[in-house]
Structure formats: C-alpha cells, structure tokens
TORKOLFI-188117 format. One record per residue (C-alpha): x, y, z. Coordinates in nm, 3 decimals, always signed. Example, Ala and Ser with C-alpha at 12.3 -4.5 7.8 and 13.67 -1.06 7.14 Angstrom:
+---------+---------+---------+
!      c1 !      c2 !      c3 !
+---------+---------+---------+
!  +1.230 !  -0.450 !  +0.780 !
!  +1.367 !  -0.106 !  +0.714 !
+---------+---------+---------+
//
This chain:
+---------+---------+---------+
!      c1 !      c2 !      c3 !
+---------+---------+---------+
!  -0.843 ! +11.756 ! +30.279 !
!  -0.783 ! +11.903 ! +30.623 !
!  -0.500 ! +11.736 ! +30.812 !
!  -0.380 ! +11.752 ! +31.171 !
!  -0.144 ! +12.031 ! +31.267 !
!  +0.172 ! +11.990 ! +31.475 !
!  +0.229 ! +12.051 ! +31.845 !
!  +0.590 ! +12.115 ! +31.945 !
!  +0.708 ! +11.956 ! +32.270 !
!  +1.087 ! +11.995 ! +32.234 !
!  +1.335 ! +12.078 ! +31.962 !
!  +1.344 ! +11.707 ! +31.878 !
!  +0.984 ! +11.600 ! +31.938 !
!  +0.657 ! +11.726 ! +31.799 !
!  +0.324 ! +11.544 ! +31.791 !
!  +0.019 ! +11.560 ! +31.570 !
!  -0.265 ! +11.770 ! +31.711 !
!  -0.466 ! +11.447 ! +31.748 !
!  -0.313 ! +11.120 ! +31.868 !
!  -0.434 ! +10.768 ! +31.802 !
!  -0.477 ! +10.567 ! +32.121 !
!  -0.393 ! +10.197 ! +32.098 !
!  -0.529 ! +10.080 ! +32.433 !
!  -0.797 !  +9.867 ! +32.261 !
!  -0.572 !  +9.729 ! +31.988 !
!  -0.609 !  +9.374 ! +32.119 !
!  -0.988 !  +9.397 ! +32.151 !
!  -1.044 !  +9.388 ! +31.777 !
!  -1.146 !  +9.060 ! +31.615 !
!  -0.866 !  +9.116 ! +31.363 !
!  -0.532 !  +9.190 ! +31.528 !
!  -0.322 !  +9.100 ! +31.225 !
!  -0.027 !  +9.325 ! +31.129 !
!  -0.206 !  +9.415 ! +30.805 !
!  -0.520 !  +9.532 ! +30.985 !
!  -0.321 !  +9.734 ! +31.236 !
!  -0.130 !  +9.890 ! +30.949 !
!  -0.460 !  +9.982 ! +30.784 !
!  -0.559 ! +10.172 ! +31.100 !
!  -0.227 ! +10.354 ! +31.105 !
!  -0.255 ! +10.437 ! +30.736 !
!  -0.604 ! +10.578 ! +30.797 !
!  -0.453 ! +10.802 ! +31.065 !
!  -0.163 ! +10.907 ! +30.843 !
!  -0.403 ! +11.008 ! +30.567 !
!  -0.530 ! +11.274 ! +30.809 !
!  -0.186 ! +11.376 ! +30.933 !
!  -0.238 ! +11.189 ! +31.261 !
!  +0.113 ! +11.057 ! +31.317 !
!  +0.123 ! +11.011 ! +31.695 !
!  +0.053 ! +10.658 ! +31.821 !
!  -0.026 ! +10.638 ! +32.193 !
!  +0.068 ! +10.314 ! +32.368 !
!  +0.132 ! +10.185 ! +32.722 !
!  +0.297 !  +9.869 ! +32.845 !
!  -0.022 !  +9.766 ! +33.027 !
!  -0.257 !  +9.812 ! +32.732 !
!  -0.432 !  +9.492 ! +32.628 !
!  -0.305 !  +9.310 ! +32.934 !
!  +0.054 !  +9.391 ! +32.831 !
!  -0.008 !  +9.277 ! +32.471 !
!  -0.079 !  +9.594 ! +32.268 !
!  +0.286 !  +9.696 ! +32.227 !
!  +0.371 !  +9.354 ! +32.086 !
!  +0.083 !  +9.378 ! +31.836 !
!  +0.221 !  +9.709 ! +31.713 !
!  +0.568 !  +9.555 ! +31.695 !
!  +0.440 !  +9.278 ! +31.469 !
!  +0.304 !  +9.548 ! +31.238 !
!  +0.643 !  +9.722 ! +31.228 !
!  +0.820 !  +9.395 ! +31.158 !
!  +0.595 !  +9.339 ! +30.858 !
!  +0.625 !  +9.701 ! +30.738 !
!  +0.948 !  +9.851 ! +30.882 !
!  +0.918 ! +10.179 ! +30.687 !
!  +0.599 ! +10.259 ! +30.877 !
!  +0.795 ! +10.331 ! +31.194 !
!  +0.964 ! +10.636 ! +31.043 !
!  +0.626 ! +10.793 ! +30.964 !
!  +0.496 ! +10.799 ! +31.322 !
!  +0.583 ! +10.912 ! +31.672 !
!  +0.559 ! +10.654 ! +31.950 !
!  +0.426 ! +10.750 ! +32.293 !
!  +0.422 ! +10.480 ! +32.558 !
!  +0.384 ! +10.459 ! +32.933 !
!  +0.517 ! +10.256 ! +33.223 !
!  +0.470 ! +10.227 ! +33.597 !
!  +0.156 ! +10.017 ! +33.644 !
!  +0.211 !  +9.660 ! +33.759 !
!  -0.110 !  +9.453 ! +33.741 !
!  -0.149 !  +9.076 ! +33.791 !
!  -0.167 !  +9.001 ! +33.417 !
!  +0.062 !  +8.914 ! +33.129 !
!  +0.428 !  +8.931 ! +33.225 !
!  +0.332 !  +9.040 ! +33.577 !
!  +0.085 !  +8.758 ! +33.635 !
!  +0.268 !  +8.666 ! +33.956 !
!  +0.220 !  +9.008 ! +34.116 !
!  +0.032 !  +8.971 ! +34.446 !
!  -0.146 !  +9.303 ! +34.412 !
!  -0.187 !  +9.573 ! +34.150 !
!  +0.058 !  +9.849 ! +34.231 !
!  +0.275 ! +10.125 ! +34.087 !
!  +0.650 ! +10.105 ! +34.035 !
!  +0.835 ! +10.422 ! +33.942 !
!  +1.177 ! +10.302 ! +34.050 !
!  +1.480 ! +10.361 ! +33.829 !
!  +1.520 !  +9.985 ! +33.786 !
!  +1.161 !  +9.942 ! +33.670 !
!  +1.180 ! +10.238 ! +33.430 !
!  +1.498 ! +10.103 ! +33.268 !
!  +1.353 !  +9.753 ! +33.240 !
!  +1.021 !  +9.880 ! +33.105 !
!  +1.188 ! +10.088 ! +32.834 !
!  +1.400 !  +9.795 ! +32.717 !
!  +1.094 !  +9.568 ! +32.708 !
!  +0.883 !  +9.824 ! +32.521 !
!  +1.156 !  +9.879 ! +32.262 !
!  +1.187 !  +9.507 ! +32.206 !
!  +0.814 !  +9.438 ! +32.186 !
!  +0.744 !  +9.730 ! +31.952 !
!  +1.050 !  +9.648 ! +31.740 !
!  +1.179 ! +10.005 ! +31.755 !
!  +1.508 ! +10.172 ! +31.848 !
!  +1.375 ! +10.479 ! +32.028 !
!  +1.061 ! +10.594 ! +32.209 !
!  +0.965 ! +10.949 ! +32.118 !
!  +0.780 ! +11.017 ! +32.443 !
!  +0.776 ! +10.809 ! +32.761 !
!  +0.515 ! +10.882 ! +33.029 !
!  +0.493 ! +10.772 ! +33.390 !
!  +0.141 ! +10.630 ! +33.377 !
!  +0.008 ! +10.715 ! +33.723 !
!  +0.128 ! +10.915 ! +34.023 !
!  +0.294 ! +10.674 ! +34.264 !
!  +0.224 ! +10.736 ! +34.637 !
!  +0.540 ! +10.532 ! +34.713 !
!  +0.756 ! +10.723 ! +34.464 !
!  +1.115 ! +10.809 ! +34.546 !
!  +1.120 ! +11.113 ! +34.318 !
!  +1.500 ! +11.133 ! +34.300 !
!  +1.527 ! +10.767 ! +34.207 !
!  +1.249 ! +10.798 ! +33.949 !
!  +1.415 ! +11.107 ! +33.804 !
!  +1.743 ! +10.916 ! +33.772 !
!  +1.563 ! +10.652 ! +33.571 !
!  +1.404 ! +10.906 ! +33.337 !
!  +1.730 ! +11.094 ! +33.291 !
!  +1.912 ! +10.765 ! +33.222 !
!  +1.681 ! +10.656 ! +32.941 !
!  +1.715 ! +10.998 ! +32.779 !
!  +2.093 ! +10.993 ! +32.812 !
!  +2.107 ! +10.645 ! +32.659 !
!  +1.924 ! +10.765 ! +32.348 !
!  +1.645 ! +10.514 ! +32.404 !
!  +1.390 ! +10.787 ! +32.483 !
!  +1.371 ! +11.135 ! +32.330 !
!  +1.144 ! +11.305 ! +32.584 !
!  +0.953 ! +11.227 ! +32.902 !
!  +0.629 ! +11.330 ! +33.065 !
!  +0.358 ! +11.200 ! +33.294 !
!  -0.003 ! +11.089 ! +33.291 !
!  -0.276 ! +11.155 ! +33.547 !
!  -0.043 ! +11.364 ! +33.765 !
!  -0.169 ! +11.648 ! +33.981 !
!  +0.038 ! +11.969 ! +33.986 !
!  +0.202 ! +11.874 ! +34.315 !
!  +0.303 ! +11.533 ! +34.176 !
!  +0.451 ! +11.706 ! +33.870 !
!  +0.645 ! +11.954 ! +34.080 !
!  +0.784 ! +11.683 ! +34.307 !
!  +0.920 ! +11.475 ! +34.017 !
!  +1.045 ! +11.769 ! +33.813 !
!  +1.228 ! +11.912 ! +34.115 !
!  +1.481 ! +11.628 ! +34.083 !
!  +1.521 ! +11.648 ! +33.706 !
!  +1.734 ! +11.848 ! +33.464 !
!  +1.528 ! +11.737 ! +33.163 !
!  +1.181 ! +11.894 ! +33.139 !
!  +0.854 ! +11.707 ! +33.167 !
!  +0.684 ! +11.786 ! +32.835 !
!  +0.321 ! +11.679 ! +32.880 !
!  +0.062 ! +11.543 ! +33.119 !
!  -0.198 ! +11.307 ! +32.974 !
!  -0.515 ! +11.358 ! +33.176 !
!  -0.883 ! +11.284 ! +33.141 !
!  -1.061 ! +11.567 ! +32.964 !
!  -1.383 ! +11.574 ! +32.765 !
!  -1.727 ! +11.733 ! +32.767 !
!  -1.810 ! +11.450 ! +33.010 !
!  -1.510 ! +11.522 ! +33.233 !
!  -1.457 ! +11.897 ! +33.265 !
!  -1.289 ! +11.915 ! +33.606 !
!  -0.940 ! +11.985 ! +33.467 !
!  -1.060 ! +12.316 ! +33.329 !
!  -1.132 ! +12.455 ! +33.676 !
!  -0.937 ! +12.250 ! +33.932 !
!  -0.594 ! +12.383 ! +33.833 !
!  -0.474 ! +12.081 ! +33.634 !
!  -0.493 ! +12.251 ! +33.294 !
!  -0.401 ! +12.598 ! +33.423 !
!  -0.082 ! +12.456 ! +33.571 !
!  +0.023 ! +12.324 ! +33.230 !
!  -0.096 ! +12.628 ! +33.038 !
!  +0.108 ! +12.859 ! +33.261 !
!  +0.417 ! +12.658 ! +33.162 !
!  +0.329 ! +12.639 ! +32.789 !
!  +0.308 ! +12.261 ! +32.824 !
!  +0.052 ! +12.095 ! +32.593 !
!  -0.186 ! +11.853 ! +32.761 !
!  -0.295 ! +11.523 ! +32.613 !
!  -0.659 ! +11.427 ! +32.674 !
!  -0.747 ! +11.063 ! +32.726 !
!  -1.107 ! +10.948 ! +32.675 !
!  -1.189 ! +11.266 ! +32.478 !
!  -1.534 ! +11.133 ! +32.390 !
!  -1.620 ! +11.048 ! +32.749 !
!  -1.581 ! +10.674 ! +32.709 !
!  -1.881 ! +10.663 ! +32.477 !
!  -2.108 ! +10.833 ! +32.731 !
!  -2.203 ! +11.094 ! +32.473 !
!  -2.391 ! +10.833 ! +32.276 !
!  -2.574 ! +10.659 ! +32.562 !
!  -2.772 ! +10.953 ! +32.699 !
!  -2.569 ! +10.977 ! +33.021 !
!  -2.617 ! +11.353 ! +33.010 !
!  -2.928 ! +11.417 ! +32.799 !
!  -2.894 ! +11.797 ! +32.808 !
!  -2.534 ! +11.779 ! +32.691 !
!  -2.615 ! +11.535 ! +32.412 !
!  -2.900 ! +11.757 ! +32.293 !
!  -2.674 ! +12.062 ! +32.293 !
!  -2.400 ! +11.881 ! +32.103 !
!  -2.658 ! +11.766 ! +31.850 !
!  -2.784 ! +12.121 ! +31.804 !
!  -2.430 ! +12.252 ! +31.752 !
!  -2.341 ! +11.965 ! +31.520 !
!  -2.638 ! +12.050 ! +31.298 !
!  -2.516 ! +12.407 ! +31.267 !
!  -2.179 ! +12.282 ! +31.142 !
!  -2.317 ! +11.991 ! +30.938 !
!  -2.118 ! +11.730 ! +31.129 !
!  -2.178 ! +11.484 ! +31.414 !
!  -2.158 ! +11.518 ! +31.791 !
!  -1.827 ! +11.333 ! +31.823 !
!  -1.654 ! +11.590 ! +31.602 !
!  -1.808 ! +11.874 ! +31.800 !
!  -1.685 ! +11.714 ! +32.124 !
!  -1.332 ! +11.685 ! +31.983 !
!  -1.342 ! +12.039 ! +31.846 !
!  -1.452 ! +12.161 ! +32.190 !
!  -1.121 ! +12.035 ! +32.330 !
!  -0.909 ! +12.147 ! +32.037 !
!  -1.060 ! +12.497 ! +32.038 !
!  -0.912 ! +12.563 ! +32.382 !
!  -0.612 ! +12.800 ! +32.367 !
!  -0.384 ! +12.560 ! +32.557 !
!  -0.332 ! +12.321 ! +32.259 !
!  -0.503 ! +12.010 ! +32.398 !
!  -0.418 ! +11.691 ! +32.208 !
!  -0.713 ! +11.446 ! +32.211 !
!  -0.617 ! +11.078 ! +32.216 !
!  -0.868 ! +10.886 ! +32.005 !
!  -0.948 ! +10.530 ! +32.107 !
!  -1.166 ! +10.394 ! +31.829 !
!  -1.096 ! +10.054 ! +31.676 !
!  -1.303 ! +10.121 ! +31.362 !
!  -1.118 ! +10.242 ! +31.055 !
!  -1.421 ! +10.428 ! +30.922 !
!  -1.448 ! +10.628 ! +31.246 !
!  -1.085 ! +10.731 ! +31.215 !
!  -1.163 ! +10.884 ! +30.878 !
!  -1.463 ! +11.064 ! +31.024 !
!  -1.232 ! +11.271 ! +31.245 !
!  -1.135 ! +11.490 ! +30.950 !
!  -1.427 ! +11.723 ! +31.020 !
!  -1.299 ! +11.792 ! +31.372 !
!  -0.957 ! +11.897 ! +31.245 !
!  -1.094 ! +12.208 ! +31.075 !
!  -1.374 ! +12.291 ! +31.320 !
!  -1.302 ! +12.561 ! +31.576 !
!  -1.569 ! +12.686 ! +31.813 !
!  -1.610 ! +13.049 ! +31.912 !
!  -1.623 ! +13.149 ! +32.277 !
!  -2.003 ! +13.153 ! +32.311 !
!  -2.042 ! +12.814 ! +32.145 !
!  -1.771 ! +12.673 ! +32.371 !
!  -1.956 ! +12.802 ! +32.678 !
!  -2.289 ! +12.683 ! +32.540 !
!  -2.148 ! +12.329 ! +32.550 !
!  -1.971 ! +12.383 ! +32.882 !
!  -2.293 ! +12.505 ! +33.042 !
!  -2.475 ! +12.192 ! +32.928 !
!  -2.185 ! +11.978 ! +33.049 !
!  -2.190 ! +12.113 ! +33.405 !
!  -2.569 ! +12.143 ! +33.413 !
!  -2.593 ! +12.510 ! +33.510 !
!  -2.497 ! +12.859 ! +33.404 !
!  -2.152 ! +12.973 ! +33.499 !
!  -2.163 ! +13.199 ! +33.812 !
+---------+---------+---------+
//
C-alpha cells in the first residue's frame, strides 16, 4: 500500500503530504465519536495524519466534535497532528451576539481562541495554528505578540496563515521572531490563479510548503462547470487507470513546491480512494495538458 509522505515545517512539526479537512464534520448524519474515529482511522491507514480544523467550522462546533472523539479514544491524539485556525468572528455559535461578521487578530482574541480550541478538542497542544483570513484592521505588532505568546506558553508548536497575500505575510512576519511556516490558500485545477499571481512563488522562494484548500474545486469537477477540463482529466485518468479526483490531487502534488492538499470529504470510502493519488506523479507535459484545459487556452 502506498502511504502519504512527510512534509517538514520545523524541527518539531511535520505534516502528512495530504491533510484531512474537518470543515464538514458536523454536516454528516452521524457525528458520533465512533464515526469520527472511523474517518480518522481511514486516514491513518493511508499515512494521512494531519487533521485540519478551524474554530469557525460547523458554526463553531467541529472542534468540539473532534474533542468528543479524543475523549472516547485518548490514544488517537498521539497519532495525529492538529491544525486549527482562528480570527473569524461570525454571528453564530459562541459569537451569536456579534453585530456583524468580522475578523479579530488581536493578541487577546488569539490567546482566548487557543485556550478555547484546546478545551473543545480535549488536547494539550496545537501543532499548527493559522490566522484564518487577512485582517484589514490588523495591528501586526499586536497580532505577532499573540502568536509569539502562544508558542512561548507551549500551547502551540508552530504558526502560519491562511488566505494571506504576500504583502499580508510580510507585514505580519516583520514583527515576529518565530517564522510563519505555511499559507493555506485555494488551489486546484478549478482555481489556478496562485500558480501565476505570485502567491505560490512567494512561498516557494522561501521553501515554505503551501496547503491547498478545496483541492477538488468544491466539487465543480463533477458537475461539468468546465467541460473541457473534465474531459481532459477523464482522458488522463484512463491512462493511469484511476479517476479524475485522483488526477486532480496528483496535479497539485506533482508541483515541485510540495503542495499539501486538504481533503474535505465526509465519506469514508472516498478517503480510501485517495491512495491512488499518493503514488501518482504527473510529468511536465501531462501537467501542462491539464493546466491548458483549466485556463481554456494554450500558454503564451
């Protein structure tokens, strides 16, 4: 069996080359600890050890669902890495009284968010904490103090960001002594902008692995949103005796910058299906064959 490889972020933190995204954990008809454990075990069977969370997922409920699983099976925690995010305040769950959806990257909010996430997930340390969205009202020095404080306390091993542009990254990192170790951004055959707008190049220049959210284009591959792309993926998948979802994942993972796709499926059988993508690497011409179909024209 092919299993996921490892991607090193720091001396203390490495992630699996594919992460399992838990943003839809509460959408399943069965949210019992046993069923959630079954999903995690399906991931572990493939070497997928990185669980991707956020405080806002499931209307601020997904972390608590994972925590219930860890309370039932405490040994499971030591077999995985926990990524979570903070910074979005939406009028739901514990923030139901918020007047407007907004971002909060203040030191106070970061400290409070980390303590709440630790309690809800029933864990002692977060392996990787991400600021979920760039905050146009961010006091970068104050935010940096918060990130440095949670690292110094031992509650968080490493920190990064999500959806940041290079200038947002540079602003925050300019006030920090600890490095930012990843940026989780949208990347897929349906969303190729990061490959040419500087977002991925910025990270690649710094040897910083990127995490890719919605790596299957939010299901658009299967609805005919881009008929030419779907046809091309189908043609390539037939050559490799697999399906288009695995080709789409392999397209990301074949890139030399070590992109980590974050899977979002709720179906255990689809987790197992990912095995084919772990061993599939596309050559340059095949990569560009798919890219050409994705952008709808030949490259210049």
